[in-house]
C-alpha positions in Angstrom: -40.2 -26.2 23.9 -36.6 -27.0 24.4 -33.9 -24.6 23.5 -31.0 -26.9 23.0 -27.5 -25.5 21.8 -26.6 -27.4 18.6 -22.8 -27.0 18.7 -21.5 -29.1 15.9 -17.9 -27.7 15.7 -16.2 -25.1 17.7 -13.1 -25.8 15.4 -15.3 -24.2 12.6 -15.4 -20.9 14.6 -11.7 -21.2 15.4 -11.0 -21.7 11.5 -13.4 -18.8 10.8 -11.5 -16.6 13.3 -8.2 -17.5 11.5 -9.6 -16.7 8.1 -10.8 -13.4 9.4 -7.5 -12.6 10.6 -6.0 -13.3 7.3 -8.6 -11.4 5.4 -7.8 -8.3 7.6 -4.1 -8.8 6.9 -4.7 -8.9 3.2 -7.2 -6.2 3.1 -4.8 -3.8 5.2 -2.2 -4.7 2.8 -4.3 -4.0 -0.3 -5.5 -0.6 1.3 -2.0 0.2 2.0 -1.0 -0.6 -1.6 -3.6 1.4 -3.2 -2.8 4.4 -1.1 0.9 4.1 -2.1 -0.1 3.8 -5.7 -2.4 6.7 -5.5 0.4 8.8 -3.9 2.7 7.6 -6.7 0.3 8.7 -9.4 -0.3 12.0 -7.9 3.4 12.6 -7.6 4.0 11.4 -11.2 1.3 13.7 -12.6 1.9 16.8 -10.4 5.7 16.7 -10.3 7.1 14.4 -13.0 4.6 15.2 -15.9 3.9 18.9 -15.2 7.5 19.5 -14.3 8.7 17.7 -17.7 6.1 19.4 -19.9 6.8 22.9 -18.4 10.6 22.4 -19.1 9.7 21.3 -22.6 7.8 24.4 -23.0 10.8 26.5 -22.2 13.2 24.5 -24.2 10.8 24.6 -27.3 10.3 28.3 -26.8 14.1 28.7 -27.1 14.1 26.3 -30.3 11.4 28.7 -31.8 13.4 31.8 -31.0 16.5 30.2 -32.6 14.6 29.1 -35.7 13.2 32.7 -36.0 16.6 34.1 -35.8 18.1 31.7 -38.3 15.2 32.5 -40.7 15.8 36.4 -40.2 19.5 35.9 -40.9 18.7 33.8 -44.0 16.2 36.4 -45.3 18.7 39.3 -44.8 21.2 37.4 -46.6 18.9 36.5 -49.4 17.8 40.0 -50.1 20.1 40.8 -53.1 20.5 37.2 -53.9 17.8 35.1 -55.5 19.9 32.0 -55.4 19.7 31.9 -51.5 16.5 30.1 -50.3 15.0 30.3 -46.8 12.8 27.3 -47.2 14.7 25.1 -44.7 14.6 27.8 -42.1 10.9 28.3 -42.6 10.2 24.5 -42.2 12.4 24.6 -39.2 10.5 27.3 -37.8 7.2 25.6 -38.6 8.4 22.4 -36.8 9.6 24.2 -33.7 6.3 26.1 -33.4 4.3 22.9 -33.8 6.5 21.2 -31.1 5.9 24.1 -28.9 2.1 23.9 -29.1 2.3 20.2 -28.4 4.2 21.0 -25.2 1.8 23.8 -24.2 -1.0 21.5 -24.9 0.4 18.8 -22.6 0.9 21.4 -19.7 -2.8 22.4 -20.1 -3.9 18.8 -20.2 -1.9 17.9 -17.2 -3.2 20.9 -15.3 -6.6 19.9 -16.3 -6.2 16.3 -15.1 -4.6 17.1 -11.7 -8.0 18.2 -10.1 -9.7 15.3 -11.8 -7.3 12.9 -10.0 -7.6 14.7 -6.7 -11.5 14.4 -7.0 -11.1 10.5 -7.8 -8.8 10.1 -4.8 -11.2 11.8 -2.5 -14.0 9.6 -3.9 -12.0 6.4 -3.3 -10.9 7.6 0.2 -14.6 8.2 1.1 -15.5 4.7 0.0 -12.6 2.9 1.5 -12.5 4.8 4.8 -15.4 2.7 6.4 -13.4 -0.5 5.8 -10.2 1.0 7.1 -11.8 2.3 10.2 -13.4 -1.0 10.9 -10.2 -2.9 10.4 -8.5 -0.4 12.8 -11.1 -0.5 15.7 -14.1 -2.6 14.8 -12.2 -5.7 13.8 -10.5 -5.9 17.3 -14.0 -5.9 18.7 -15.3 -8.5 16.3 -12.4 -10.8 17.1 -13.0 -10.3 21.0 -16.8 -11.3 20.4 -15.8 -14.3 18.4 -13.3 -15.4 21.0 -15.8 -14.9 23.7 -18.2 -17.2 21.8 -15.5 -19.9 21.4 -14.7 -19.8 25.2 -18.3 -19.9 26.1 -18.9 -22.9 23.8 -15.9 -24.8 24.9 -17.0 -24.1 28.7 -20.5 -25.4 27.6 -19.0 -28.4 26.1 -16.9 -29.2 29.1 -20.0 -29.5 31.3 -21.0 -33.0 32.2 -24.8 -33.5 32.8 -25.2 -35.3 36.1 -26.1 -39.1 35.6 -28.0 -41.5 37.8 -27.8 -45.2 37.1 -30.9 -46.5 35.6 -31.0 -49.9 37.4 -30.2 -48.6 40.9 -33.3 -48.6 43.1 -34.3 -45.4 44.9 -32.3 -44.8 47.9 -29.2 -46.6 46.7 -26.1 -45.2 45.1 -23.6 -46.7 42.6 -20.1 -47.8 43.8 -17.2 -48.1 41.5 -17.5 -51.9 41.7 -21.2 -51.8 40.2 -22.6 -52.7 43.6 -25.7 -50.8 44.7 -25.7 -50.1 48.4 -28.5 -48.6 50.2 -28.2 -45.3 51.9 -29.8 -44.6 55.3 -31.5 -41.5 55.9 -29.4 -39.2 58.1 -30.1 -39.4 61.8 -31.5 -36.2 63.4 -28.8 -34.3 65.3 -28.7 -34.6 69.0 -29.5 -31.7 71.2 -26.5 -30.1 72.7 -25.9 -30.8 76.2 -26.0 -27.9 78.4 -23.4 -27.8 81.0 
């Protein structure tokens, strides 16, 4: 059974190689972009959000202390005077305490989300690492194999099969003018003269 090579297009392999290179460039860019986005998200959560809400807790604790102080002053002033009301100061204290609770809940929530984000980043990296590793080393090897295949096929296609003219009788060779000339068998070599 014949094992013919059916080379239909070496250019298709070259095009595939170009597409592979483009894919790897885009994939590297995508992986790099995701890594930057993950760092940005981690920084936003750990530094910006946690820092912001911790600062808000401090500010709101001060607001609660100020509201309590104002309420105490008002209550002292109202002790002998029934016309002085402390309703506004009580409402201000209630609002300040509610705002403080919201800030404390936000701090607790951010602290709870930080390990969740770290876990998800680790999960992503464990899934993305094989692709990144292949694009670092394995891809170069794959390109080398593909280039070797293209060169081998080009060398194969460059080969010319030997041809013998169909209408030339045995013992003749074709000349450039289309004439067939007989070739004589080679004469045996004469023995060397001894001297």
